[in-house]
N, C-alpha and C positions, 0 to 999 in steps of 0.2 A: 619097397626096400626093407630088407631084414634088419632087425635091431643091431645085430653084430656088425653090420656094415658102417655103423656110426662110430665105431671104436677105431678111429684113425689117428694118425700122428697129429699132435698139437691139441687134440680135443682133451677135455679134462673130466675127471671122474671123482667120486667121493669114496673114500676108503674108511671102513670102521676103525675107530681109535679108542682105546681105553680111557685116555685122559680127556680128549676133546670131543668124544662121541663120534664125530666124523671129521676127516681132514682131506684137503684137496690134493690131487695129484694129476700130473700131465702125462698123457700117453706119448711115449717116445718111439713107438714102432706100430705100424698098422697091425690090427688083430685080424686073423683069418680063421674061419671055421676049422676046427681040429687042433688049433694051437693049445698048448698046455699051460702057457703063462701069458700074462698081459704085462708088458714092460712099461714101467711108470717112473716118473721123476717127481719126488715130493717137493714141496715148496722150500724146504730147507736144503735142497740140493742132493738129497740122498736118493740113490737108485733103489727101486723096489720091483721085485718080480712077483706079481700077484697070481697065485695058482688058479687054474681054471680046469674043471673036469670036462673033457671033450664030449663025454657021453651025455651029460646034462649040464651044459655050460650055464653058469650063473655069474654074469658079469656085474661089476659094481655100477651103481647108478651114475648116469651122466650128469655133469654140472651144467647149469644154464649159462648162456653168454653173459658177460659182465653188463651189457646194455640193459638186460632184464632184471638184474639184481636191484632190489629196493622197490619193486613194483608195489602199488597199493592194493592190488588184487592178485591173489595167488593163482587164480585161473589164467592169468596172462602169461605165466611162465611156460616155457617150452616143455620142461620136465617137472612134473608135480609128484614129488615123493618126500619121504621124511627129511633127508638132508637138505633138499631144496627149500622146504618149508622153514626148517629151523634156521638156515642161513639167511633167508630173506627177512625173517622176523628179527634176527640178530642185527643185520645191517640197518634196518629201519630204526631199531631201538638204540643201538650203540652210536651210530653215526648221525642219525637225524633226530634222535630223541622222540620218536613217534611210537606210541604204544598200540595203536589200532591198525589193523590190516583186514581187508575184505578177503573172503574166499567165496565168490559168488554172492549169495544173499546172506551168508554167514559172516559175522564179525568176530575176528580173533583179537583178543586183548592180552597184552603183556603187563603183568602187575609191576609198577615201578616202585612200590612200597614207599611212596611219598606223595604228598599233595602236588597236583599240577594245575597251572592256571588256565585250564581249558574247559571249565565247566560253569563259567559265569553266565549271567543273563544275556550279555552281549553275544556270546557264542550260541546260546539257545535261540535267540532271535535270528541269527545268521542261518541256522539250519531249518527254521520254521518255514514251511511251504516249499522246501526244496525236494527234488526227487533224489532217491537213494542212488548214489554214484556221481551226482553233480558236485558234491563237496568231498573233502577228504574223509576217510573212514572215521566214524565216531559213534559212540553209543547213542548220541542224540539223533543221528541219521536213522538208526534202527527204530528208535522211539517215534520219530516223525512219520516213518513209513506206516507203522502200526496205527498211529493216531489218524493219519490221512485215510487209510483204508477203512477204518471204523466209520469215519464221518461220510465217506463217499459211498460205501456199500451198505451201511447200516447193519454191519455184522460184527460180532465179537472177534477180537484179535488176541493172539497170544505171543508172548516173547519168552523163549526158553533161555535161561542163563545157566550154563553148565560149566564145570571145571573141577580141577583137583582142589584139595584143601589148601587154603591160602591164596587161591587164584584171584580173589577179589569179586566173587559172585554177589555178596551182599552189597558191596559198594556200588557195583554196576547197576543193581536193581534200584538202589537209592537214587542214582543219577537219572535213570529212566523215569522214575516217579516224579522227580523234581521237574523234568522236562514237561511231563503231562500237566503238572500244576501251573507252570508258567504259560504254556501256549494255550491252555484252556481258559486262561484269565480267571482262575479260581481264587485269586487274591493272594497277596504276598504273605498274609498272616496264616494261610492254610497250612503250609509246610507239611503237605500230605506225606512226604517220604519219612519225616520224623515221626508223625503220628502212627503210621502203619508199622514202622520198625519198632516202635515203642509199645505197640499194642499187646504184645505177648511176652513180657519180660520173664514170666515164670518158665515158659517153655525154653527160652534162651538159657536161663540159669540151669535148668535141669539137663537140657539136650546138648550143651556145649562140652567139649572135651579136648584134650591135647592130642595133636598128631605130630608126626615127625617134621611137618612144615609150618604148623600153626599152633600156638599155645592155647588159643581160644576158638576152636573151629566148631561151626554148627554141624552136628552129626545127624542131621535130618533134612528132609526136603521141605521147601516152603512154597505154597501156592498162594500168591497174593492177587486178589480180585479187586479191581478199581471200578467203581460205578460212575457213570456220567449221566447228566440230564439230557433233555432234547436239544439243548444248545451246546452239548459236548463239554460241559463244565463238570468238574469232579464234585460229586455229592456224597461220596462215602467210599469205604474200602474195608476189606477184611482179609485176614491171613489164616490159612489152614496149614497144618504141619502133617507130615507123613514120613514113612520109611525111617523111623528112628532105629539107630544101630543097637538093637537089643543085646547083641553079643557083648557089648562093652559093660553091661551090668554085671556080668559074671566072669569075664575073661579079659586079660590084658595081653596084648601082642607087642613085643619089642619095646620101643620107646613111647608107644601110645599109652594113654592114660584112661582110667575109668572115669565115669561121669562125676562131676564135682560133688553132688549130694552124697554119693557113696563114700567119698573120702571124709565128708563131714560127719556122716552118721557113724561110720566105723573108723575109730582112730587107728593110725598105722602101728599096730602092735608088731606085726611081722609084715611089712608092706607087701601087698600084692600076692605073696604066696598064701597069706591067710584068705584073701578074697578068692583066689583060684580054688583052694581046697574046700572052703566052706560054702561060698555062694553058688558055685557052679552046680553043686548037687542039690541045692535047696531052693533054687528059683523055679517057679512053676508059672505056666501061662494060664491066666484067669481073665475071662472077658476081654481078651485082646491086649492085656497089659501085663508086664512083668511084676510079679509079687514076690518079695523077698521075705521069707519066714524068719 
């Protein structure tokens, strides 16, 4: 069946919108190859004729049936595209207050910007020993899978935490480390996540800067390595940093800010225009580090 044959009356599609990014519309007339428009009815009752180029038709993405909306795994959706993903995450977060969703083996998290009661020891013990997918999506499920694979196969495991500024990467890493500390029975006094995250305060102080979404964002990557003994209890950890945004030392873009030490060392005589004019031309690369003359 050709994709265009799915654009029949009563099916729904997603239309780009400046305010809502995507908005839903219902097809009011079957679409046939060669048609110049797709006749739609918006949710507010407005009729819309969506233009289609017959020579290279680009139809709007189809909307999933309501029965699939709110699935805890995005791969279960009939149509997996940007509006479908955003709508599913929105429904789970707004209507069910759920911040975690799977996409296969990937965990998608929505930052609620507040503390939630879903990270206590009771929750940790509920996920301990469970297979990924048996329980609701959670950062603990990902941590359990990595811990179990390490113990079963005797091989190192990695968890990649990625996202935009302010997405909650540091907090997610903290919860994963807390999970390892509890399930490995390393002792309640260990608090490995606090020790690891507090092990490099100088780098945090120098490498954090303001972004449009986060006033104190880490502008560098962090590789945290946790070591276990033969009984899989935590015996140590270290953190390495990399990919520092060197451009921020000499240049400011829009509402983003320079690194805090630069502001402290150089008082704001003529804020930022002074930095741009003076520092940009006087920074040199020496031994892999930015040196300001």
